[in-house]
C-alpha positions as CSV (number, residue, x, y, z in Angstrom):
1,M,-7.2,17.4,9.3
2,L,-3.9,16.5,7.7
3,R,-2.4,20.0,7.5
4,G,-0.1,20.2,10.5
5,D,-2.2,17.8,12.6
6,S,0.2,16.5,15.3
7,E,-2.0,13.4,15.7
8,V,-1.4,12.5,12.0
9,Q,2.2,11.7,11.0
10,I,2.8,11.2,7.2
11,L,5.7,9.3,5.7
12,W,5.6,10.4,2.1
13,H,7.7,8.1,0.0
14,V,8.1,9.8,-3.4
15,G,11.1,7.8,-4.9
16,K,14.4,9.2,-6.0
17,L,13.1,10.4,-9.3
18,Y,10.5,12.7,-7.7
19,H,12.4,13.8,-4.5
20,E,13.7,17.0,-6.0
21,R,10.4,17.8,-7.6
22,Y,8.4,17.6,-4.3
23,Q,11.0,18.5,-1.6
24,N,10.0,22.2,-1.6
25,S,6.3,21.6,-2.0
26,E,3.8,23.1,0.5
27,A,2.9,19.6,1.7
28,A,6.5,18.6,2.2
29,Q,7.0,21.6,4.5
30,L,4.3,20.7,6.9
31,P,5.7,19.7,10.4
32,N,3.9,16.4,10.3
33,V,5.1,15.3,6.9
34,R,8.4,13.5,6.3
35,L,9.4,13.3,2.7
36,L,11.5,10.3,1.8
37,S,13.1,9.4,-1.5
38,F,13.7,5.8,-0.3
39,V,12.6,3.7,2.7
40,D,15.4,1.5,3.9
41,R,13.3,-0.2,6.5
42,M,9.8,-0.7,5.0
43,D,9.0,-3.2,7.8
44,L,9.3,-0.3,10.3
45,A,7.3,2.0,8.1
46,Y,4.5,-0.5,7.9
47,A,4.7,-1.2,11.6
48,V,3.9,2.4,12.5
49,A,1.2,2.9,9.9
50,D,-2.4,2.8,10.7
51,L,-3.3,3.4,7.0
52,V,-1.1,2.8,4.0
53,V,-1.7,4.8,0.9
54,C,0.1,3.2,-2.0
55,R,0.1,1.8,-5.5
56,A,-1.5,-1.6,-6.1
57,G,1.4,-3.8,-7.4
58,A,1.4,-7.5,-6.5
59,L,4.3,-7.3,-4.1
60,T,2.9,-4.4,-2.2
61,I,-0.5,-6.1,-1.9
62,S,1.3,-9.3,-0.7
63,E,3.0,-7.2,2.0
64,L,-0.1,-5.5,3.1
65,S,-1.9,-8.8,3.2
66,L,0.7,-10.5,5.4
67,L,0.6,-7.6,7.8
68,G,-3.2,-7.0,7.7
69,K,-2.8,-3.3,7.0
70,A,-5.7,-1.1,6.0
71,A,-4.9,0.3,2.6
72,L,-6.1,3.0,0.2
73,L,-4.9,1.9,-3.2
74,V,-4.1,4.3,-6.0
75,P,-3.3,2.0,-8.9
76,S,-0.7,3.3,-11.4
77,P,-2.3,3.8,-14.8
78,N,1.2,3.4,-16.4
79,V,1.5,-0.4,-16.1
80,A,0.9,-3.2,-18.5
81,E,-2.7,-4.1,-19.1
82,D,-3.9,-1.8,-16.2
83,H,-3.1,-4.7,-13.9
84,Q,-2.8,-2.5,-10.8
85,R,-6.4,-1.3,-11.2
86,K,-7.6,-4.9,-11.5
87,N,-5.6,-5.9,-8.4
88,A,-7.2,-3.0,-6.5
89,E,-10.7,-3.6,-7.8
90,A,-10.5,-7.3,-6.7
91,L,-9.7,-6.2,-3.1
92,V,-12.3,-3.4,-3.1
93,R,-15.0,-5.9,-4.1
94,Q,-14.1,-8.1,-1.1
95,G,-14.0,-5.2,1.4
96,A,-10.2,-5.6,1.8
97,A,-9.1,-2.1,0.6
98,K,-10.3,1.3,-0.6
99,M,-9.4,2.7,-4.0
100,V,-8.9,6.1,-5.6
101,L,-8.0,6.2,-9.3
102,D,-4.9,8.1,-10.2
103,K,-6.9,10.5,-12.4
104,D,-9.2,11.3,-9.4
105,A,-6.4,11.6,-6.7
106,A,-6.1,15.4,-6.8
107,E,-9.7,15.7,-5.7
108,Q,-10.5,12.5,-3.8
109,L,-7.3,11.3,-2.1
110,V,-7.1,13.6,0.9
111,P,-10.8,13.5,1.7
112,T,-10.8,9.7,1.5
113,V,-7.7,9.5,3.8
114,V,-9.3,11.9,6.3
115,A,-12.5,9.8,6.3
116,L,-10.6,6.6,6.9
117,L,-8.4,8.1,9.6
118,G,-11.6,9.1,11.4
119,H,-13.0,5.6,11.4
120,A,-10.7,3.2,13.3
121,E,-13.4,0.5,13.0
122,E,-13.3,0.7,9.2
123,Q,-9.5,0.5,9.2
124,A,-9.7,-2.6,11.4
125,E,-12.3,-4.2,9.0
126,L,-10.0,-3.5,6.0
127,G,-7.0,-4.9,7.8
128,K,-8.9,-8.1,8.7
129,A,-10.3,-8.5,5.2
130,I,-6.9,-8.1,3.5
131,L,-5.3,-10.5,5.9
132,A,-7.5,-13.2,4.4
133,H,-5.4,-12.9,1.2
134,A,-2.1,-13.6,3.0
135,K,-0.1,-16.5,1.9
136,P,2.5,-16.8,4.7
137,E,3.6,-20.3,3.4
138,A,4.1,-19.2,-0.2
139,T,7.9,-19.5,-0.2
140,T,7.7,-23.0,1.3
141,A,5.2,-24.0,-1.3
142,I,7.2,-22.6,-4.2
143,V,10.4,-24.3,-3.1
144,S,8.6,-27.6,-2.6
145,A,7.2,-27.4,-6.1
146,I,10.6,-26.7,-7.5
147,V,12.1,-29.6,-5.6
148,D,9.3,-31.8,-6.9
149,L,9.9,-30.8,-10.5
150,L,13.7,-31.3,-10.2
151,Q,13.1,-34.8,-8.7
152,Q,10.8,-35.7,-11.5
153,R,13.3,-34.5,-14.0
154,S,16.1,-36.5,-12.6
155,A,14.0,-39.7,-12.2
């Protein structure tokens, strides 16, 4: 389904370190794949995405939550205390994301993506469930807490 399917467009963000490694790969040569070393306008990338396949860092999960985007999380195994897996597992337990472990990605990632792309209802359910984790007023709450602490300190 993903190989050259004009109905499925893929933005493949590989990062600057891996661009040269993957730019000539078979997947990068497909007409429906756009290989990017950096995404300047992540807001636009999210806006056009029906499904986001990504790591499971806190900031990424925060962004997905605020936008209510269906996500397939592939937690990095190379982070402190395996925290990305724990982040992903918490969302999976609540029906707010799907997960494929990094070690299983070669076999499971594409079939899982294809299955999700074939089920718009499941994507909508994932998006709705992750939206429940959004904290749109977080900045205001943090600033308020800082101001309160500063006022207490100066009193």
